[in-house]
N, C-alpha and C positions, 0 to 999 in steps of 0.2 A: 445789654441782651434781657429781654425779656422775662420775666419767671414763669411754667409754664402755671398755664390753667386748666382745670380738669375740661375744662371742654373741646380744649388745642388737644390732650390730653387722648380726650374720645376721637378724633378727627384722625389725628395721625393713625390711628391702629384702621381703622372704620376707614380711610378717605382712596386703599391701592383699591379698594373693591374690586372697579370694574373691570381696575389693569387685568387682574387676575381672571376673572372671570368674564373677559374676550380671552385672556392667554387659552383659558381649560378648552371654549367653546371652539381655539382655532385650533387645536390638538384632537379633541375630541374627531372633529372633520377629517381630522388629516388619516387619524386611525380605527374612522370608520371602514367596515369592512366590505367589499365592492356587492350592487344589489344589480338587479334587470329590473328592479319596479321602477316602471320610468317617473310615476307621479314624485316616489321617495328620490331620483335621479334630479328633477329639476327642484326639487325643496332642496336639497344641497345645495345642488350649483346655486342656488338666485341667495340663500342664506352665506354663502361663499363672499358671492361679491359685495352682500352688504357689510361683514365681518374687517371687508380689505377699507371699506371710507367708513368702519364707525372714527365718529367723534370726541364718544362722550366717554371715553377710556383715556384718552389722550388728557383732555382737557382737567375730570378729573385726576390725572399723574400733574399733570403743570402746574395747580393748586395745590397738591400735595406736597410735591417739594417746597414752594413760597412755603409752606405754615414753616415746609423742616426749617429752612434758615430764616423768617423769623425768630422763632425759640431761640435762633442757637443747634439743633441739636442733625448729628450726621442721620441716617436713617440710609434702611437699606429695604432697597422697591420693595418687599413684599412686607415691610412695615416694622422690624424687628430695633425698636430705639435703646438705648443705653440703659441699664436698670439706674444712674443712675440721678436720671433727671426722675427718676418714679420713686424717690423717698419716701413719700410725703402721702399715706395714705389711703387718700381720697382721690390724687394721682394713682397708686397704681391700679385701684376700685372700677375707675373712668379708660384707663389703659386696657383692661381687662373686659372691659363692659365695650369698647368702643371694634374687639380685639371680638367678641359672639356678634354684635353687631355686622361687621363682615363675611362676618360667615353665613349672619344669615340674609344678608345681599347677592354672595356669591350663590346659594341653595339657591332663593328667588328666581336669577337669570338662569342657572343655569337645569334647572326645571324646566319655567318658560320652552328652552332651547330641545330637551329633547321631546317636554311636546310636539312643538311647531313638526317636530318628525313625525311623534307619531300620529299626529292626525290627518298628514300625507301620508301613512302606509298603514290604516288602523290593524292590517294583519300581521306586519311582524311583529312573535309574539318580543324579542330581542327589545323594545323599544316602547312595547308593552311593560315589560319586569321591570328597567329602570324608570319610568313614568313613576310606577307605583315608591321605588325609591328614592327617590331625587322629593316625590311629596312628602317621607317622611324624613326623610336630610332636613329640609325647611321645614316642616315640624318642632323637628328634636332643637333645631337650630335656633328658631324664635322662644324653646321653653327657657333655655339656656341665658338668653339675653332677658327673659322676666328674671331669671338671678343675679344675673350682676349687675344690673340695673339697680336694684335693689339691698344691692350692698354699696352704695353709692351714696352717700347722708348730706343727697339736695336732696330739697323738694321737688325741682323737678324730671330727677331718674326717678323718682317713688313714683310721681302721677303717670310717669310715661312707661312705664316695666312690662305693665300687660296688655299695652296697644298695639302691638304686633303683634300678638299673636290670636287678638281681636280681630283683626286685621286679616288673615291667617284664614280665619276663620268666616268670614262674608263669604267665599266661595266653599259651598255643600260640602261636597268632595272631591279635596285636593285631588284623590289616587285619578281619577278618572275626569280629572276637568280639564276642558279644553282651554289651544292658544289666545282665542278671544279671552279666557278668564284671568289664564295666569301671565298674560304680557303686562296688561295694564296692572295687575298685581304688582310686582317685577320693580316698576316706576313708578307708585306708590310709597309703596315701600323704606326702598333707596329716601326717596323724596321727606320721606318721614327720619329715616335713622341720622340723614345729615341736621333734618331742624335739629332732633336729638343732642345732637351736639352741639352743637350755637345754644340748646336752652341751657344747658352746665351751667355758661358763662352767663345765662340773661342777669344783668340787674332787679330784685326784684323792686316793681313796681308798687309803690303806696298806691292808695284807695281811692278813687274816686267817688265820691258816691252824684246821681245824676238823677234827680226827679224825674219823670216823667215828664209830670203834673204843669212844669218848668219849661218844658222843651224846644217852644213854641212862642217865650222871651229871649231864646237864646239867639245870637248870628252869628250865623253857621258862610262861611266862603261856599256861593255855589249854589246854593238855595233858592233866589230867586229864580234863578235858570230852568233848577229841576224843577219844583217844583210844578211851573208852569206845563209839562214834559209825561206827567202820571200819568197814566194808561191813556196817553192821546199820543196815538202813532198816526203813524204821515197817513199810511192808510191810499196810496193815492188811488188806488184800482177800488176805491171800493163802489162806485157808482153803476158801472157795470156790473161788478161780481149780483149787485145788488138788483137787476134790469133780467139778468139769467139766473140767476138762483132764485129768487121768488117770483118772476114772470113775470117785475114791472118794466111797462112800457120807460122809454126812454124820458119822455114829460112825467111822466107819474116819479122816478125816478129823483129826477131834479125837483121837482115838488117838495118829494117829502125831505131831500136832505138839505132844500131851502127852507122847511118846517111853516109854510106859508099854506096856509087853513080857506076852503071854503068858505066863503065870508056868512054864509046860511048861519054858518057853526052858530053865533052867538043868539041865533034865537029859538035853537034849541033846548029844548027841558034836558034838566039833572040826566034826568030813568032813557029820556033817548037817548043823551052821546055814549051815556052805561051802555047802555046796550052797542048802542057802536062799535061799543073797546070791546068788552065780550066779541062780539062778530069777525070785528077785528084781529082779534088774539085768537080764536080757531081756525081761524083762515093764516094765518102764520104759522097753528100748529099742523092743520098740513099739510102746509107747504114744507115742513123738514122734511116731511116723512120721502125725500126725494133729499136727501143730505147728500146720501152717499154715490148718487147721480151728480149732484152738483159739486160738490168733491171731484168725484174723475173727472169729468169736465175742466174746470178754472182752476187747479192744482199745476202749479207747476211739470210738467211730465218728469222732470227728473225728482218729484216727492213719494210721487205713487207708488214706485216697486223700494223703498230706503224702508229697514225695517225698521231703524234707528230707532225714531221718533214714534210715541204714541197718545193715544188720546184718551183724555181722563170723564167713563162714556157711565152705565148707569149703575146705582149703588147697590147692591147687593150685603145682602145679611154676612156679618165676616166672618162667621162659620161654614159659607156658603161653598161647594168645590164646583172649579171653573178651568176648565183647561187654560187657559187668557191669565196673561200677566192679571192682577193688582193692587193700586196702593188701597194701602191697608190703615189706619188713621185712626188712635186708642178704638171703639166702637162700630166702629162705621169702615162698609172698605167701597171702591168702584176696579169696574174691571178697565181693562185697559186696552184696546182693539187698534190697529195701525191705519184705520181709515176709522173720519168719525160720524157719531152720528146724531149731532145735531147741527144745524145751519149755524149756531153762534162760531163755531171754527174755521164755514169758511168763509163767514166772514173777518172772522176780524185774520186768519192766516191766509187764505189765499186772495186777500183783500191785501196786502201787504209785502209780496210776496222776494221785496230786492234787501227786506228790513230780518227778516226768521230764523238766516242762518250766518249772518255777523250779531244775534241775538244767542245764537248758542254756541259758536264760536267766547264770546264772553263767557259763558256759561263752563263751558271745558275749563275755559283758562282759569279762571274762577277757586275751579272743585281742582284745577291740578295746583294751584299754590293754596286749596285747604288741607294736600297730601299729607306738609307739614304737622298738624294737628292727629292724624293716624286716618281721616276722614280716606275711604275708596273713592276713586276719580270712575261713579256711571260712565255707564258706555252707552246707555239710549237718553232721550231726554220727551218728558212726559207734559202732554200740554191741560193749561184747564183755562176754556175759556167762558166766561160765564160774564151775568148785566153787574153785576162788583163784585171782586173778588175778593171773597174773606180770607183772610193769614191764619186763623182760626181753625177748625186745625194743624193745617199741613204744618205751621212753620214749626210748631214743635213737632215735631216728627223728623226728627235736625239739628238736634242745636248748636248749626255749630256759628252763630250766631253767638251764641253767651260762649259759648268757649272765645272768643274772638274779645268779646270786654272780657274774659278774663286776662289775659291778653295784656290786652291795653289796664286791665286794673279796674274797669270804672264797677261800679258795686249799683243797677238800676231799681231803685222805686221805683216798682210800677203797680200804676192805679189803674182804677178803670176812666174809659175813655173820654167818657161825660167830665171828669175832674183836672181834665189835663187843659190849662186855658186855652180860651175862643182862640181861633188858627181866622183869620178874615171873619169876625166876629160870625163868627160859630164852632159845634167842635172840628174836631180836625177826625179824617176818616185814619182809617185804620192804616190806611196806606199811605195816606203822610206820615203819619205817626214812622214807620217801619223806613222808606225814603231818608225821612228826613236824621234818622240812626243809623243811616248803611255813607250817607253822606258824614256822618260824624266819624264814625271810624275808619273813612277814608282819612279825610284830613288829619285823624290825629297819626293815621299808620304813617304818612307821609310827612309830616311834622321830630315825627321817634328814628326815619332815616331808617339806616336795611336792620340794624339793631332786631326788631322787630322782622324778620324775615319775610318774604314775600307779601303785599300787599293784595288781599282777595275781594277785596271791596272794590276795587278802584276799577276791574268789572265789573265787580256786582251794578255799582254808579253806573256806568253807562250802558247798561239791561235796561235799568231806570228813563235814562237821558232815550233811550230809540222809544218808550213807552210801555215798555214790560218788565216784567217783573222775574228774581227768583227768589222762591219763598222756600222753598224745603228741595233737600239732598238727603234721599231716601233707598236702597239698597238699590231701586228695579229702576229706577234714575232721577235725575235733576226736573225735580217740578218749575215748569216754570208759567206763566199765568200771561193770559191778555185780557182783557175788557173786552169784554162782544157788545155791537153797537147796540141799543136796546132800538129792538124791533116797531115794539108799541110808538116810541117816539118819534122813529121813521112814518110809521106806515101810516099813522093817526089820521094827518095834514090828509089823507085821501078818503078818510069813510065819510070826511063830510060834506 
């Protein structure tokens, strides 16, 4: 029999959370008073059916039993262990923290459960009252967990002590939050709490110093294929999109895409070329006024009424008041809209509809795996499209890459891009630097196996392979980037 570890003690206390919460939710339904409200009746029936096929609770119960058998502890379904196994202060503290974590998970699941019915029948007073009580219970449980984690004399416990409370605080007013807010919060908390148990047993990692200046001297498996895809999506519909969005004739679009210029262009003076280039930009700017109409005509119909996809639009002062959601980084803010106001989005996304949904699925999976570090999984996607995607200041908006480097023991010595070793005879772009680091993180994660938890960079690298990038994770959503085609480059052959 192996000696019990702090992480195992924590998980033995925590893992029954889903089973207990599932039983409490079933009891809640059985004891709910009869109602004549048709919406509430429908919600009760739907939830009852869902609980009958609930699988995660059974999976956790099986893992709990397997862990107990592994350490040779006879343990009851409610998580009561023999005190003889917890004689060491660290083990006892880890067990208490696991019990507190279990209370947080149960409180979160019950809060989401009650709010589901309150949202279905908002005029039922008892549901409103219980929702407020459940919110308070969750906050109190998170405060107790923070206290118990600080009592564990291990660095991972100290580092994670306040994270659950901060995750809960991302919901502006917990007492009136909707099911759409509380359900993903519950999922994220459960992922983080289980990862906390694993972190207590993690072997300290010796720091590895990485000089970004030498990044492109390093051979990295998979890089030669990946670098050819950076911001080079398939966009099979680019030609018809150009024809319709910019009013080009088919022959003109083909000329633009092929890059063929009129032979007389070589004889034109520099001033004349500059004049025509300005005229081209003015023509493109005039055509972008119809971006919204072009989006409505060219985007897949399933995209038009979906409120989970937002677009970075006009820049506004950081203190400006607007009813629209905003993306704020440092001293800059952008308005986010459901319909794009720039032709860049039409030619970037509507030209590649078959790959946008996979990109967003990979982004959600990456965020789900980041929940092990206390990051919330956003419910929306924020798209950024520009000719040259800049990773700053977006990247610094939510430092999940820095958190990964901490987990992997990477100490990055950052230098200006100009100081990085030449790449293909030139300095690397920001995108190349970030992409190669993401691939390095993913490869290192795979090499270390399951000990480091789920690998979010596996999904992030797949986004790069599709020609797009995950640049930030912020409260308003996952920020994804597409490199817009250069209209000057595409249309310049047409002005000569």
